[in-house]
C-alpha positions as CSV (number, residue, x, y, z in Angstrom):
1,M,131.0,95.4,52.4
2,T,129.5,91.9,52.6
3,N,132.7,90.5,54.1
4,S,132.5,93.3,56.7
5,L,129.0,92.2,57.7
6,V,130.0,88.5,57.9
7,E,133.1,89.3,60.0
8,H,131.1,91.4,62.4
9,A,127.8,89.3,62.4
10,E,128.4,88.0,65.9
11,V,128.9,91.5,67.3
12,I,125.9,92.8,65.4
13,W,123.8,89.9,66.7
14,F,124.9,90.5,70.2
15,I,124.0,94.2,70.1
16,V,120.6,93.5,68.6
17,M,119.9,91.0,71.4
18,L,121.2,93.3,74.0
19,V,118.9,96.1,72.9
20,L,115.9,93.8,72.8
21,V,116.6,92.4,76.4
22,V,117.2,95.9,77.8
23,G,114.1,97.2,76.1
24,Y,111.9,94.4,77.3
25,F,113.3,94.5,80.8
26,S,112.8,98.3,81.1
27,W,109.2,98.0,79.8
28,S,108.4,95.3,82.3
29,V,109.8,97.3,85.2
30,I,107.8,100.3,84.2
31,E,104.6,98.2,83.9
32,I,105.1,96.6,87.3
33,E,105.8,99.9,89.1
34,R,102.6,101.4,87.6
35,G,100.7,98.3,88.7
36,S,99.4,97.8,85.1
37,S,101.3,94.7,84.1
38,T,98.8,92.1,83.1
39,S,101.3,89.3,83.5
40,Y,102.4,90.3,87.0
41,R,99.5,92.3,88.4
42,Y,97.7,89.5,90.1
43,G,99.7,86.7,91.6
44,L,102.8,88.5,92.9
45,P,102.4,89.4,96.5
46,C,103.7,93.0,95.8
47,F,102.0,96.3,96.4
48,S,101.9,96.9,92.6
49,G,99.9,93.6,92.3
50,L,96.9,95.2,94.2
51,P,94.1,96.8,92.3
52,K,94.2,100.6,92.3
53,D,91.4,101.0,94.9
54,A,93.1,98.5,97.2
55,Q,96.4,100.4,96.8
56,D,94.6,103.6,97.8
57,A,93.1,101.9,100.9
58,V,96.5,100.5,102.0
59,L,98.1,104.0,101.7
60,A,95.2,105.5,103.7
61,F,95.6,102.8,106.3
62,E,99.4,103.4,106.6
63,R,98.9,107.2,106.6
64,D,96.4,107.1,109.5
65,P,96.4,103.7,111.2
66,P,93.4,102.7,113.4
67,A,93.7,102.6,117.2
68,N,94.0,98.8,117.2
69,H,96.7,98.9,114.4
70,T,95.1,95.7,113.1
71,S,92.2,96.3,110.7
72,E,89.9,98.9,109.3
73,V,87.4,99.2,106.5
74,I,88.4,101.9,104.0
75,D,86.1,102.7,101.1
76,G,84.5,99.3,101.4
77,I,87.8,97.4,101.5
78,L,88.8,95.6,104.7
79,V,92.5,96.3,105.3
80,V,94.2,93.9,107.8
81,N,97.7,94.4,109.2
82,M,98.9,90.9,110.0
83,T,102.2,89.8,111.6
84,V,103.6,86.3,111.8
85,T,106.1,85.4,114.6
86,Q,107.6,82.3,116.2
87,P,106.1,80.5,118.1
88,D,102.8,82.4,118.1
89,G,101.9,82.3,114.4
90,F,99.4,84.8,112.9
91,H,98.2,87.9,114.6
92,P,95.3,88.5,114.3
93,S,94.1,85.0,114.0
94,I,90.5,85.9,113.4
95,I,89.3,88.2,110.6
96,V,85.6,89.1,110.4
97,A,84.3,90.3,107.0
98,H,81.0,90.7,105.1
99,T,80.0,88.6,102.1
100,N,81.4,89.9,98.8
101,Q,83.7,92.3,100.6
102,P,87.2,93.0,99.1
103,V,89.9,92.2,101.6
104,T,93.6,93.3,101.6
105,I,96.0,91.7,104.0
106,M,99.4,93.1,104.7
107,I,101.6,90.3,106.0
108,T,104.9,91.0,107.8
109,S,107.2,88.5,109.3
110,N,110.4,89.7,111.1
111,Q,111.7,86.2,111.8
112,V,110.8,83.5,109.3
113,V,109.9,82.8,105.7
114,T,106.1,82.3,106.0
115,G,103.1,81.9,103.8
116,F,99.3,82.3,103.7
117,Y,97.1,79.5,102.4
118,L,93.3,80.1,102.3
119,R,90.9,77.8,100.4
120,L,87.7,79.6,99.4
121,P,84.8,78.2,97.4
122,Y,86.0,79.8,94.2
123,G,89.7,79.0,94.5
124,V,92.8,79.1,96.6
125,V,94.7,82.2,98.0
126,N,98.3,81.1,98.4
127,I,101.3,83.4,98.9
128,N,104.8,83.3,100.4
129,S,106.4,86.1,102.4
130,V,110.0,86.7,103.3
131,P,111.2,88.3,106.5
132,N,111.1,92.1,106.8
133,I,109.3,92.6,103.5
134,T,105.5,93.3,103.5
135,T,103.5,91.0,101.4
136,Y,100.0,91.8,100.1
137,V,97.1,89.5,99.7
138,Y,93.9,90.6,97.9
139,F,90.7,88.7,97.5
140,V,86.9,89.1,97.7
141,T,85.1,87.1,100.3
142,P,82.6,84.4,99.2
143,Q,78.9,85.1,98.6
144,T,77.9,82.7,101.3
145,P,78.5,83.2,105.0
146,G,80.8,80.7,106.8
147,N,84.1,80.1,108.4
148,Y,87.2,79.6,106.3
149,I,90.5,78.5,107.8
150,W,93.9,79.7,106.6
151,H,97.1,77.8,107.3
152,E,100.8,78.2,107.3
153,P,102.0,76.4,104.1
154,E,105.8,76.7,104.8
155,Y,108.0,74.9,107.2
156,A,108.4,78.0,109.4
157,G,109.7,76.6,112.6
158,W,108.5,74.9,115.8
159,N,104.8,74.2,115.9
160,F,104.2,75.8,112.5
161,S,101.5,73.2,111.6
162,Y,99.3,74.8,114.2
163,W,99.7,78.3,112.9
164,N,96.3,79.0,111.4
165,G,93.4,81.5,111.6
166,T,89.8,81.9,110.7
167,L,88.1,84.1,108.2
168,E,84.5,84.6,109.4
169,V,82.3,85.7,106.6
170,V,79.0,87.2,107.8
171,A,75.9,88.4,105.9
172,A,76.1,92.0,105.1
């Protein structure tokens, strides 16, 4: 029996590793789809990376879009539908929000790989977005009113260095 184990050790080892990889991969996919993965939840620009209340606000926004199709406050969360095109850049290019207000931005680009880079007093919001896939950005506005400029961090085409916008944070 010992010779049999030695002869088949490589096959046994392969099967054990295969079971571990499939198990870990399946568990990760389930956690990401639920939006409960601690390693992926914040940082990936996916819908599952949004907190649950932001997910609900986005679904409500998509189910019943506002007349301007650009932004709406849903349950205290500002939801913004943003598009990026060549050569115009970001639309809308101005977002007005209150202090300490949660913001979710849905970024869509039909033409170019794009990004969103916003420096806030407590850190940086930086994501990338590929064409035809909606990317989600979630952050809470600063406690102090002011204007914060976002930029296009990717080489996205002609005039991309001028693609920017302003987050105006006003007192609540």
